[in-house]
N, C-alpha and C positions, 0 to 999 in steps of 0.2 A: 477169346484172353476174358476171364474176371478181373475187372478193374477193382482197385481197393475200394473203392465208394460202393461197389455192387455187393463185394464180401461184407461192408460194413453191417448193410440191412441186415442181411442171414445171421451175423454175429448179435446184434440188436435183439431180433426175436430169437436166438438161442436163449439170450439172459431174461426172456419174458417180457420184452416191450412189446406191446401192442398199438399205442397209439403214439403220434409224431406231430407235431405243428412246426411249421414252418412258411415261410414265402422265400420262393423258389428265386435265384437269381444267376446269373450268368457264371458265377465259380462254383456254383453249387450243384447245378445240372447232374453230374454224376454221382452225387450222393443220393439222387432219385433214382439212378437205375436200379437196382436191387428193389424197389420197396413194391414193386407189381407181382414180383415175385414171393411175397411172403403176405403173412396176414396183418401187417402192421397198417393201421389206420392213419392218414395224412389228412390233418386240417388245416386249412390257410387262413393266417389271420390278416390283419389289415395295416398291422405296424409291428414290428419286433416288441417291442415295450408289451402289449396284448398277448401275443403269441407267450410269451413267458409267466403273463398272470394266467393264462389257460392253462400252461403246465402246472402251474401251481395249485390253480383248485383242481385239479384232477389228481394230484398227488396228494391233497390235502383231505379229500375224501376217501380214497382209497389206500393210503399207504404206501403207493408205488410210483416209481418214477416214470416220467412220459419225457419224449426228446424232443429236443428243438432244433432247428436247422437255420444257419444263419451265414450270411455272406461276412466276410470279416467288414472292416470300417464301419461305416454306419448300422448294420445289422448288428453288428455286435456289441457297439456304443449304447445302440437303442435298447438293447436286452439287458443290461448293467442294472437298470433299476428293478426290472423284475427279478432277476436275481439277486438283489442286494436284500430286496425284502423278502425273499425266500432263505436267504442266508440267515437274517436274525431269528427267523422263525423255523431252522431246522426243515425244511422242507425240501427232500431230493428232489433233482432234475438235471437231465444231462443236458448240456447245449455243445454242439457240434457245430464249427464256424469253419468254413474254408478261409485262407490263407493266400496270399502270393504266392509263387512260384520260391521253392524253398532259394536257389541264387539272385533271387530280386528283394527278398526280403531284407528290410535296414536299410536298403541304399537311396531310401528318399529322393527318386525318380518322379513320383508323382502319377503311379499306376493305378489303376482303378480299384476301388477300396482299398488304398494301401494305408497300412498302419506300420509304423516303424517298428512296434516290439508289441505285437495283438496279446502277447501271453502276459508280459507284462501290466500290459492295459487291463486285461481281465482278472488280475490276482486278486484283487481287493474285493472283488463281489463272487467270488469261490471257495470251496473248501477244499479243491485240487484242480489244478491248472497245469495244461499239458499240451506241447507241440508235439503232432507225431510226424518225424523224419523219415520212417520206412515204412512199408506197407506188412515186412513182415512183422513187425512191431505192434500191430494191431489188437490180437488178442491178448496179450499181456497190459496193454495200456487199459483195454475195457475190461479185463479182470481187475485191475488197480480201482476204475471205477465202481464196479458194481462190488467190489471190498466194502467200499465206504460205505455204499448205502445198504449194503446187507447186516455191517459188525458196527459200524462208527456212528456219531453222533452224524446225521444224514444233511443234506445242505446241496447246492448247485455245483455241481464239476463241469469246466471246460473244457474242450479238447479243440484244438485248431488244427486244422490239416490242408497244409500245400496243396495248390491246382496238382502240381505235378506229382503228388504224392497221391492225391485222390483218384488221380487218372494212372497211376502205374498197373503193372501186372500183379496181379494175386491169385494166379491159379493153385499156387501150394499155401497158402495160408488156410487153415483149418477150422473150419465152422461150428466148432464145439465149445460153448460156454465152460470155462473154467470152474471148478469146484470152490465155494465162496465157503469163508468162515461163518460162523453164529454169531450172535452177539457175545458179549464177553458176561459171564456170572462173577458173584461178589464173592470175596477171600471169606470163608469160612470164620475165622477169627475174629475178624471185624465185625460179621452180623453178630457173634456170640458177643461181642461188647454192645453193638446196638440194641441186640434185646434186652441187656441186663439193665440198660439206662431206662429204654422203655418200660420195663416192668416196675422199676422205681419211680415212676413218675407221677404225680398227682396231677397235673394238669396238661396232658400232651394234646398237641395239635398237628395234624399232616397238612402240610402245604404241596399242592400238587401243581406241577407246569406240565408243557406242552409233553414232556419226554416220559409222561406216563399214560398217556393217550390210548397205548395197545395194553393196558395192565388192570382195566376197569374191572374184571371180576375180582382179582387178586386186592386189588385196592378196596373194594367193598368188603372184601372178609376180614382184610387187615385193621381196616377202621372199626369195624363191629369186636373185633378181637381186641383192640386197645381202646375201645371205647372213647373216640377222640374224634374231634370236631373237624372237618375237611374244608379245606379253602381251596379253591381253582382260579387259576389265572384263565386268559381269553382262550388260548389254546386247548386248555384242559377242559374247559365246559363240556358236561355231558357225560364224565368219567363215572362221575354218581348221579342215580338218577334225582330230579330238582326235589322229590317229594322225601328223600331217606330223610330220615331223621337225624344222621350225623352232615346233613349236606348244609354248608354256611350259607350258599349262594352269595351275591354280592361282589364286589371288585376289592383285592386287597390292598387298595389305597383308600379304601373307607375307612375312617375313624373306630366305627364299633371294631372291625376285624383286627386294626392294629392294635386297639386294646387288648383283643385276644391273645395277638402274638405276645405282648408285652409281658401279659399275665401268665403264660404258659413257662412251664420249668422245664418242658421239652420238644422242641420243633422237630418234626421228621420232613425234609425236605424232599422231593421226588421229583427228579426232573425238570426242576424250575431254576431258572436263573437269578430269581429274586431281584428281577431286572426294574430300572426305572420306571417304565412303561406300564407296568403290572403293579408293582409297587409302591409309586412314587408320581404316579398319574399327574397329580395338581403340583409336581416340583415344588415342595415345600420342605423336603429331606427329612419328612417326620417318621419314615419308618422305620422300626429296630426292634431286634428280638431282644426276649427278657431272660429266656432259658438257654439251656445247651441244644446246640443244633447237629442233628444228624443229616448228611445230604448222600444221597443217591443219584449219580450221574453218569449216564454211558461215557463224557466227554472228561478224562482227567483232569486237564486245566479248567474247566468250569468249577472244579468244587473249590478252590480256591479264589473264585472271582464274587465280590458283592457282599457275599455274607460269609466267615469264615468257621467251617464245623468244629466242632471238638472230635466227631468223628464221622471221616468221609468215605464213602463207599461208592468204588470205580464200579459201574455196572450195570447191566441193562435193566430198566424199572422192574419189570414183570418177574425175572428172574430173580433178582433181588429179593422182591417180597415175597415172591413163593418160598423161597428159602429161609427167608424170616419168619414166616409164619409159624411153622413147626417149633421155632425157638420160643416165642412170645409166651408167656402164662396167660391162663385163661382164668376170668371171673376175677381179674384185679380189680380193687375198688378204688375209686378214685375219691376225689378231696368234695368234686361234685360231677355227676354223673356227667358223660359228654351230651346226651340229648338235651339235658337241660341247658348246659353252655351255650347249645347249637342254638335252641329255642331263644334264650336270652338275645345272641346277636342277632336273631334274625329280628328279632322284635325292634332293637333299635337301628336296624337295617331300613325297615319300613317307613320309618318318619325320615330318612334320607330319600325316599322313592319319590320320582316326577310324576304326579296321577295322569298326565297328558300322554307323555311317553310310556308309560306303563300300559295303558290302554292301548296307543298304538301298536306295540311290541304284541300285546296279549290277541290282537285281531290275527295277526301273522301266525300264531302258534296254532291258537285254536282253529283258524281255519284249515291250515295244512298241518295238523299233528305229523312229526316227524320230519318236517322240512329240514334241508341244508339252507342254514341263512348265511350270506356272505355280505359284511359290511363295509363302507368305506370309511374313509375321515370323513366323518358328518355327525352332525349334532344327535339323532337316534342312535346311533352305531356305537357314540360315548356311554349313551345311558344304557347300551344292551351289556355293556360291561358289568353292570351292576345288576341291572333289571330283566336281564334274557337267562333263562333256563334250557339250555340245548336236552334236545331230547335222546342223543346219544352220543358218544365220542364223533369227531370228524364230522359235527354237521353243524359249527359255527368258525367262522374266521372272521378276521376286520382288520384292515390295514392300520386303525388306530393303535397297533400297538408294533414294537419292532421298528422298523424302518419310517412307517407313519408316512407311506407315499398316498398320493392321490390318484384315482381313477382304476383303483385296483378292481373295484368287486363286478364290474360288468363282465371283462373277460376273465376273472376269477370263477365267477358263476356259470358262464358258458363251459369253462372246463369242469366244473364240477359237476356239470348234468352229463357230459360225456364220459364221466368214470362212473358216475351212478345213474345212469338215464330212469330207473325205476322210482327215486325220488323226486318229490316237489323239490325246487330249486330257486331261490328269491334273492334278488341282488338288493341291496339297500344304499344308495348313492346321493349325494347331494347335487344342487345344481352347477357345483362346480367342479368335481371330481368327474360327474357325467361326462363334462366338456374337453375330458382329458383322454376319455377312451370311446368317446361316440360313436366314433369311425367302425367299433368291433360289434355295432348291430349288423352289420353287413354280414359278419362272420356266424354269427346267431344266426341268421336268417338261411345263409346258405347251409349251414350245418342241421337245421329243421329242429332246432333247439325250443323247447317249451320252458324258458325261462322267465319268471313274474319279475320286473325290473321296475321298483319303486324308486322314483327321482323324488327326493325329500327338497323342497325349494322353499328358500328363505331370502333367495335373490342376492345372495352376497357371501363371503366368507365369515362366516359368524363367528365363529372359533376365535379366529385370527383378528377380528374385530373386536371381541373381548379383551384380548391380550394388549392389543393398541391403549384401550379404556384403562385397565390395570395399569398401565405403563404410564398414564396420566396423559396420553395423545386423542388426539383425533386419529381414526381410522385411514390409513391411505390404503388406496387399489383394492378395496375390500368389497364396495358396492359395485358387483360385477353385472354387466348385459348378462340377460339369460335368454335365450331364445325361445322359441315355441316348441319344447321338448314333442308334444304330441304330433305336430305336424310332420318336423324332421323324423319322429320313429316310423311314421306312416309312409313318409318319404321312403325310407330302407325296406319298406314292407312289412315292417312291425303292426301288430293290432296295437292299438294306442288309446288312451281315454284318463279323463280326473276325475278323481275321487274328491269328494269335499264335506262324506261324512263317513261314519264308519262300516255304515251297510254300504255303501258304494265301494269302499275299499275291499269289503269282503266279497260282494260280489265279483270285481272284476280279477282279485285272486284267484277265484274258483274257477272262470271262465278263463284264465290263463293256463290251466291243465289240461284244456279240450282241445287246444291248436298245437302245431306242429313249428312253430315259429314264435320268438318271444313277445312278452306283451309289456309294454311300456306303462306304468301308472304314476302320472305326475300327482302328487299332493302338495299343496301350498302348505307350509307351516303355521298361517295364522289361522287354518280350518283344525288342526288338531290339536296345538299348543293354546 
């Protein structure tokens, strides 16, 4: 007899899943039965939050979802934070949780891992959430999940499976993936209106978000056709080459870029939320748009949030841009050339740069060109929003935007390395955030991941301490005890060292690439800033 849990593995493989993260438990044993019969790799984390961040990192660099397997109760609740970060950053992830037997659910009888209403509990951190009640329904439930990944704004999908359903006979369940829809294209009439508005613009600007990450080639062509400066959010870094003359760089929260938006007569926003953590990072309420807004987004609801457009285009970013390109006029004369406007903003942004952080970030980029950089909520990652130029799309991520969780970078970097083993991967995490997921060093050693982990140590929660002082208070609970990260890393089986100079940091980064286990590099903030 083939059980539902066994058939599940075969169906996941049919949909292209090749990587799963999980922590086996009493209720999930049957979910693992089919894995050895497939080519799906399984990696064990040390905490469900860590495995969720690993799946996040895998998806960010590949654009494809991984699967997470958890028990009900503590397992599902532990992964909720990672799912929430992924949800706000539109990262695909399939989380499958076991649940108590169908006739035990909701009874409050104190059973193992009991959650009275697991589906309700997981609704807030998922874009779709379902409880499988019959093995026969598994094909259509998975088809629904993968339809979201293939044709909608992506995010975490959660499927709960009661233990009796996991163990139910599923010999008659078909093992074929269902045909999936592609991403939606743009309405031709609306596109024509957008092209006319862009042709008439004198000072156009393009604002890119993470929704444009798969449209890099088309974006460059459109920017050049429109002669328009291009700004990028955290998740859009790398869409334009750093040295492209229309690439503004910097953070959309910086005053020179805000001035650029206010002076623009037409702004084309592509796959961006115009959300607070990218456009109003300092929470001063000063973000605004001076001209008409054209918005392109795969999520129709997003088109009416934060910034109301004059023209709303419901479409996948790449399809919309490719359809728009033939409609815009060539060699349109602008009031001032886009290259000149971009150069002026870049000059103004340089006056805001912090030389110490710039030098530190330059070492990473110069030593490991093409690397994936994963930042936590830590001081140099905040500055990376403005000062770091990713070498390509899907090569930079930071928990400083969106949900803003701590402990993200370490396991996320491990997931990124599993997704792109050919690329150097660097995790940049503070001494506070490191202690949230420090235990995942064991996962990195076990999986033989050559990731460089830079621990930026200022021996406190510095950003929060600054907030206290700005509120006229002395910081409370911010001067945290920090352990000896080098000794702890060595205890886990990692290589570990302290870097006190740029030369030492460069050497340790290079040596990290020669190993088959993580390298932890501790740097004291006072040595670099």
